[in-house]
C-alpha positions as a printed NumPy array, in Angstrom:
array([[ 44.36 ,   4.688,  10.365],
       [ 44.99 ,   1.608,   7.983],
       [ 41.482,   0.709,   9.419],
       [ 39.561,   3.668,   9.451],
       [ 40.502,   3.585,   4.915],
       [ 39.511,   0.426,   4.596],
       [ 36.166,   1.357,   6.343],
       [ 35.737,   4.147,   3.836],
       [ 36.414,   1.368,   0.645],
       [ 33.706,  -0.382,   2.204],
       [ 30.912,   2.221,   1.961],
       [ 31.168,   2.46 ,  -1.749],
       [ 31.107,   6.246,  -2.191],
       [ 30.471,   6.284,  -5.569],
       [ 26.734,   4.223,  -4.819],
       [ 26.145,   6.542,  -2.067],
       [ 26.477,   9.218,  -4.463],
       [ 24.253,   7.835,  -6.894],
       [ 21.45 ,   7.552,  -4.166],
       [ 21.741,  11.071,  -3.322],
       [ 21.63 ,  12.052,  -7.087],
       [ 18.275,  10.339,  -7.647],
       [ 16.901,  11.8  ,  -5.04 ],
       [ 17.77 ,  15.3  ,  -5.385],
       [ 16.946,  14.949,  -9.021],
       [ 13.46 ,  13.815,  -8.217],
       [ 12.825,  16.676,  -6.013],
       [ 14.229,  19.514,  -8.295],
       [ 13.982,  17.89 , -11.625],
       [ 10.623,  15.692, -11.04 ],
       [  7.917,  17.002,  -8.46 ],
       [  9.078,  20.755,  -8.29 ],
       [  8.983,  21.364, -12.01 ],
       [  5.666,  19.699, -11.835],
       [  4.464,  21.713,  -8.754],
       [  5.444,  25.057, -10.861],
       [  4.124,  24.266, -13.62 ],
       [  1.18 ,  24.023, -11.362],
       [  1.463,  27.358, -10.277],
       [  2.108,  26.578,  -6.824],
       [  5.016,  26.067,  -4.734],
       [  7.044,  23.044,  -3.271],
       [  6.625,  23.217,   0.82 ],
       [  9.634,  20.566,   1.132],
       [ 12.065,  22.742,   3.334],
       [ 15.707,  22.234,   2.877],
       [ 15.513,  21.077,   6.389],
       [ 13.326,  17.973,   5.994],
       [ 14.935,  16.89 ,   2.379],
       [ 18.387,  16.664,   4.135],
       [ 16.337,  14.449,   6.687],
       [ 15.05 ,  12.626,   4.206],
       [ 18.795,  12.176,   1.936],
       [ 21.092,  11.405,   5.08 ],
       [ 18.214,   8.446,   6.454],
       [ 18.55 ,   7.434,   2.868],
       [ 21.188,   7.286,   2.342],
       [ 22.402,   5.564,   5.86 ],
       [ 20.183,   3.144,   5.35 ],
       [ 22.417,   2.175,   2.015],
       [ 25.085,   2.214,   3.826],
       [ 23.979,  -0.064,   6.431],
       [ 22.858,  -1.801,   3.563],
       [ 26.25 ,  -2.387,   2.324],
       [ 27.554,  -3.07 ,   5.696],
       [ 25.234,  -5.644,   7.104],
       [ 25.594,  -7.628,   3.099],
       [ 29.128,  -7.87 ,   3.77 ],
       [ 28.388,  -9.167,   7.198],
       [ 27.018, -11.749,   5.931],
       [ 29.029, -12.762,   3.005],
       [ 32.509, -13.095,   4.913],
       [ 32.369, -17.029,   3.87 ],
       [ 31.501, -16.565,   0.328],
       [ 33.986, -13.989,  -0.384],
       [ 36.529, -15.828,   1.785],
       [ 36.081, -18.56 ,  -1.142],
       [ 35.566, -16.005,  -3.927],
       [ 38.249, -13.461,  -2.719],
       [ 40.52 , -15.348,  -0.505],
       [ 42.979, -12.416,  -0.875],
       [ 41.094,  -9.283,  -2.034],
       [ 38.585,  -9.329,   0.45 ],
       [ 38.286,  -6.546,   3.01 ],
       [ 36.233,  -7.8  ,   5.918],
       [ 37.145, -10.94 ,   8.242],
       [ 40.815, -10.073,   6.711],
       [ 41.681,  -6.129,   7.028],
       [ 38.516,  -5.365,   9.09 ],
       [ 36.853,  -7.436,  11.759],
       [ 33.389,  -9.267,  11.414],
       [ 32.212,  -7.071,  14.244],
       [ 33.552,  -4.078,  13.228],
       [ 31.466,  -4.099,  10.094],
       [ 28.057,  -5.427,  12.209],
       [ 28.639,  -2.549,  14.765],
       [ 29.431,  -0.086,  12.168],
       [ 25.937,  -1.713,  10.565],
       [ 23.996,  -0.917,  13.492],
       [ 25.445,   2.254,  13.96 ],
       [ 24.413,   3.77 ,   9.869],
       [ 20.971,   2.325,  11.118],
       [ 20.209,   3.911,  13.977],
       [ 21.186,   7.242,  13.09 ],
       [ 18.882,   6.498,   9.974],
       [ 16.168,   5.823,  12.222],
       [ 16.318,   8.869,  14.161],
       [ 16.981,  10.917,  11.047],
       [ 13.784,   9.943,   9.368],
       [ 12.153,   9.858,  12.964],
       [ 12.827,  13.019,  13.084],
       [ 11.132,  14.075,   9.983],
       [  8.51 ,  12.33 ,  10.145],
       [  7.906,  14.464,  13.464],
       [  8.069,  17.145,  11.385],
       [  6.37 ,  15.867,   8.348],
       [  3.692,  14.946,  11.192],
       [  3.193,  12.131,   9.486],
       [  4.587,   9.201,  11.097],
       [  2.685,   6.627,   8.453],
       [  5.991,   6.949,   6.473],
       [  8.429,   6.533,   9.064],
       [  7.254,   2.892,   9.422],
       [  8.576,   2.592,   5.109],
       [ 12.156,   2.994,   5.875],
       [ 11.925,   0.668,   8.478],
       [ 10.667,  -1.72 ,   5.996],
       [ 13.466,  -1.313,   3.489],
       [ 15.866,  -1.245,   6.607],
       [ 14.419,  -4.891,   7.183],
       [ 13.791,  -5.506,   3.473],
       [ 17.861,  -4.868,   3.114],
       [ 18.436,  -6.933,   6.715],
       [ 16.461, -10.54 ,   4.835],
       [ 17.872, -10.134,   1.782],
       [ 21.476, -10.083,   2.865],
       [ 21.008, -12.742,   5.345],
       [ 19.104, -15.417,   3.697],
       [ 16.722, -14.112,   0.563],
       [ 19.768, -13.479,  -1.263],
       [ 20.43 , -16.392,  -1.855],
       [ 17.773, -18.201,  -3.671],
       [ 16.307, -17.255,  -6.756],
       [ 13.679, -14.226,  -5.602],
       [ 15.942, -12.195,  -3.648],
       [ 16.738,  -9.857,  -6.492],
       [ 12.491,  -8.7  ,  -6.217],
       [ 13.491,  -7.831,  -2.012],
       [ 16.401,  -5.367,  -3.695],
       [ 14.491,  -3.873,  -6.118],
       [ 11.651,  -3.409,  -4.013],
       [ 14.203,  -1.343,  -1.537],
       [ 16.002,   0.62 ,  -4.432],
       [ 12.251,   1.27 ,  -5.877],
       [ 11.92 ,   3.598,  -2.962],
       [ 14.679,   5.512,  -3.189],
       [ 12.972,   8.358,  -5.657],
       [  9.388,   7.565,  -4.248],
       [  9.979,   8.157,  -0.088],
       [ 11.293,  11.891,  -1.739],
       [  8.435,  12.757,  -3.441],
       [  5.676,  11.448,  -0.673],
       [  6.825,  13.357,   1.566],
       [  7.237,  16.62 ,  -1.074],
       [  3.151,  15.405,  -1.926],
       [  2.796,  15.124,   1.828],
       [  4.048,  18.582,   2.863],
       [  1.79 ,  20.169,   0.006],
       [ -1.305,  18.175,   0.823],
       [ -1.145,  19.806,   4.486],
       [ -0.013,  23.179,   2.825],
       [ -2.981,  23.227,   1.102],
       [ -5.462,  21.861,   4.277],
       [ -4.314,  24.917,   6.076],
       [ -5.558,  27.282,   3.847],
       [ -9.195,  25.463,   4.507],
       [ -9.552,  24.364,   0.58 ],
       [-13.024,  23.357,  -1.169],
       [-13.732,  19.865,  -1.683],
       [-13.101,  20.262,  -5.053],
       [-10.217,  21.681,  -4.845],
       [ -8.998,  18.861,  -2.581],
       [-10.199,  16.384,  -5.522],
       [ -8.328,  17.972,  -8.181],
       [ -4.969,  18.538,  -5.649],
       [ -5.297,  14.74 ,  -4.927],
       [ -5.602,  14.455,  -8.248],
       [ -2.473,  15.927,  -9.293],
       [ -0.039,  15.025,  -6.198],
       [ -1.231,  11.188,  -7.728],
       [  0.171,  11.993, -11.252],
       [  3.343,  13.523,  -9.189],
       [  3.957,  10.665,  -7.933],
       [  3.713,   8.176, -10.75 ],
       [  6.147,   9.892, -12.461],
       [  8.543,   8.948,  -9.419],
       [  7.103,   5.739,  -9.284],
       [  8.151,   5.224, -12.813],
       [ 11.672,   6.502, -11.63 ],
       [ 11.97 ,   4.005,  -9.048],
       [ 10.569,   0.929, -11.177],
       [ 12.72 ,   1.443, -14.069],
       [ 15.965,   1.76 , -11.693],
       [ 14.825,  -1.347,  -9.747],
       [ 14.911,  -3.521, -12.933],
       [ 18.176,  -2.568, -14.111],
       [ 18.924,  -3.622, -10.144],
       [ 17.673,  -7.018, -10.626],
       [ 19.987,  -7.767, -13.805],
       [ 22.836,  -6.64 , -11.663],
       [ 22.084,  -9.061,  -9.224],
       [ 21.785, -11.609, -11.333],
       [ 24.746, -10.89 , -12.721],
       [ 26.049, -10.878,  -9.012],
       [ 25.204, -14.084,  -8.261],
       [ 26.686, -15.594, -11.585],
       [ 30.268, -13.678, -10.844],
       [ 29.697, -15.269,  -6.819],
       [ 28.498, -18.766,  -8.193],
       [ 31.895, -20.329,  -6.612],
       [ 31.189, -18.86 ,  -3.447],
       [ 27.548, -19.699,  -3.232],
       [ 27.335, -23.207,  -4.855],
       [ 30.211, -24.207,  -2.018],
       [ 27.89 , -22.658,   0.437],
       [ 24.703, -24.406,  -0.498],
       [ 23.193, -21.062,  -1.85 ],
       [ 19.809, -21.454,  -4.326],
       [ 20.546, -18.166,  -6.457],
       [ 19.057, -18.02 , -10.095],
       [ 22.297, -19.429, -11.91 ],
       [ 23.149, -22.191,  -9.372],
       [ 19.263, -23.791,  -9.747],
       [ 18.53 , -23.004, -13.472],
       [ 21.996, -22.062, -14.883],
       [ 23.378, -19.282, -16.444],
       [ 21.587, -19.88 , -20.123],
       [ 18.194, -19.147, -18.032],
       [ 19.688, -16.551, -15.931],
       [ 20.792, -14.671, -18.767],
       [ 17.369, -14.659, -19.887],
       [ 15.9  , -13.686, -17.441],
       [ 18.341, -10.794, -17.67 ],
       [ 17.234, -10.273, -21.442],
       [ 13.713, -10.521, -20.297],
       [ 13.934,  -7.723, -17.77 ],
       [ 16.535,  -5.278, -20.145],
       [ 13.921,  -5.979, -22.372],
       [ 11.1  ,  -4.994, -20.169],
       [ 12.976,  -1.627, -19.178],
       [ 14.005,  -0.533, -22.481],
       [ 10.299,  -0.797, -23.396],
       [  9.397,   1.494, -20.219],
       [ 12.218,   3.631, -20.604],
       [ 11.209,   4.118, -24.562],
       [  7.559,   5.289, -23.74 ],
       [  8.565,   7.641, -21.162],
       [ 10.685,   9.232, -24.03 ],
       [  7.573,   9.11 , -26.505],
       [  5.043,  10.671, -24.063],
       [  8.296,  13.441, -23.634],
       [  7.315,  14.256, -27.713],
       [  4.514,  16.27 , -27.053],
       [  6.751,  19.158, -25.827],
       [  9.996,  18.708, -27.429],
       [  8.682,  16.947, -30.704],
       [ 11.755,  14.18 , -31.777],
       [ 14.272,  15.495, -28.935],
       [ 13.725,  12.978, -26.277],
       [ 12.792,  10.048, -28.435],
       [ 16.21 ,  10.476, -30.026],
       [ 17.928,  11.299, -26.462],
       [ 16.909,   7.311, -25.743],
       [ 17.383,   5.911, -29.466],
       [ 20.847,   7.435, -29.641],
       [ 22.325,   6.8  , -25.816],
       [ 20.52 ,   4.501, -23.383],
       [ 19.388,   2.007, -26.59 ],
       [ 22.575,   1.503, -27.862],
       [ 24.199,   0.563, -24.692],
       [ 21.378,  -1.586, -23.782],
       [ 22.209,  -3.634, -26.913],
       [ 25.53 ,  -3.647, -26.552],
       [ 24.6  ,  -5.378, -23.018],
       [ 22.612,  -7.971, -24.154],
       [ 25.186,  -9.06 , -26.566],
       [ 28.203,  -8.289, -23.379],
       [ 26.664, -10.597, -21.079],
       [ 26.164, -13.326, -23.971],
       [ 29.337, -13.678, -24.314],
       [ 30.497, -13.246, -20.61 ],
       [ 32.276, -16.301, -19.028],
       [ 34.832, -14.764, -16.383],
       [ 34.455, -11.884, -13.355],
       [ 35.987,  -9.118, -16.106],
       [ 33.021,  -9.84 , -19.002],
       [ 30.332,  -9.607, -16.317],
       [ 31.506,  -6.66 , -14.578],
       [ 31.96 ,  -4.632, -17.794],
       [ 28.524,  -5.234, -18.264],
       [ 27.623,  -4.263, -14.495],
       [ 29.11 ,  -1.009, -15.554],
       [ 27.31 ,  -0.785, -18.479],
       [ 24.295,  -0.957, -16.233],
       [ 25.794,   1.928, -13.802],
       [ 25.975,   3.824, -17.554],
       [ 22.197,   3.214, -18.236],
       [ 21.489,   4.557, -14.734],
       [ 23.811,   7.876, -15.28 ],
       [ 21.769,   8.41 , -18.556],
       [ 18.466,   7.928, -17.116],
       [ 19.109,  10.683, -14.666],
       [ 20.649,  12.919, -17.174],
       [ 17.312,  12.152, -18.929],
       [ 15.016,  13.564, -16.18 ],
       [ 17.559,  16.341, -15.497],
       [ 17.482,  17.689, -19.151],
       [ 13.669,  16.585, -19.644],
       [ 11.486,  16.44 , -16.594],
       [ 10.492,  20.174, -17.205],
       [  8.779,  19.4  , -20.038],
       [  6.179,  16.502, -18.32 ],
       [  2.509,  16.792, -18.188]])
């Protein structure tokens, strides 16, 4: 029972709920409103959506566990008393759990692709599993590791949109629509996908900042293991400067999305951005600038999760008004 409790702690349930929220928001607050506004009907049913959610969640869960598996030596240095793996849960157990979670994800992705008659998308799930493995096993300890993690996170909203578009396309093709309508439909679906891509890219930007902050927190252990993460190679000053640049780019992206909504909402979307996301992001920069110890950096991480939550709330509130 104690081992089970420790395993549950390693699942990072809040992050898994966040993954589910991102995909549900993409489906119900981006894809569905746009299709409904165009007098269409969403063709991705409850079963395919559930399979997509389960596959994505178990890929994320496997990513957490494989990360714990490869971080044992670093955690022995950084968290000799509070670490879970190798102290309360064996490393072999974590690896077996990773294999189990990944297997469930692959099966669900395979069934989903079979239902959709689209096995090309199945390999996207496999590719993300590979990205998370390579990130945890080696690239996490390089200056460019954050980009792999960012790509994996960006696919969370994109993949559910891709399957929605595919089901819609197959439905319309079954009605034997003419070439002109097919071209118009393809353009519309590309527009829907572009919204999910923007959402995914903005999420990925914040993940890059979180990962750089994580590297600064774990610098002691990574330095002992001869890692080459950004803070170790170039120092905290440069690492923070990169964070500021990514934060600025993310803010520009969020602001652009807010401005595009004003055609329908007057200044409501812009005000939401200016009085919620923007102040937290500015506060994040000041907090990051003065951060020196683990607690300081953890506050930064918490502020980033708050920004992500505000972004999700923005999509829920305003996405019905997108073109």
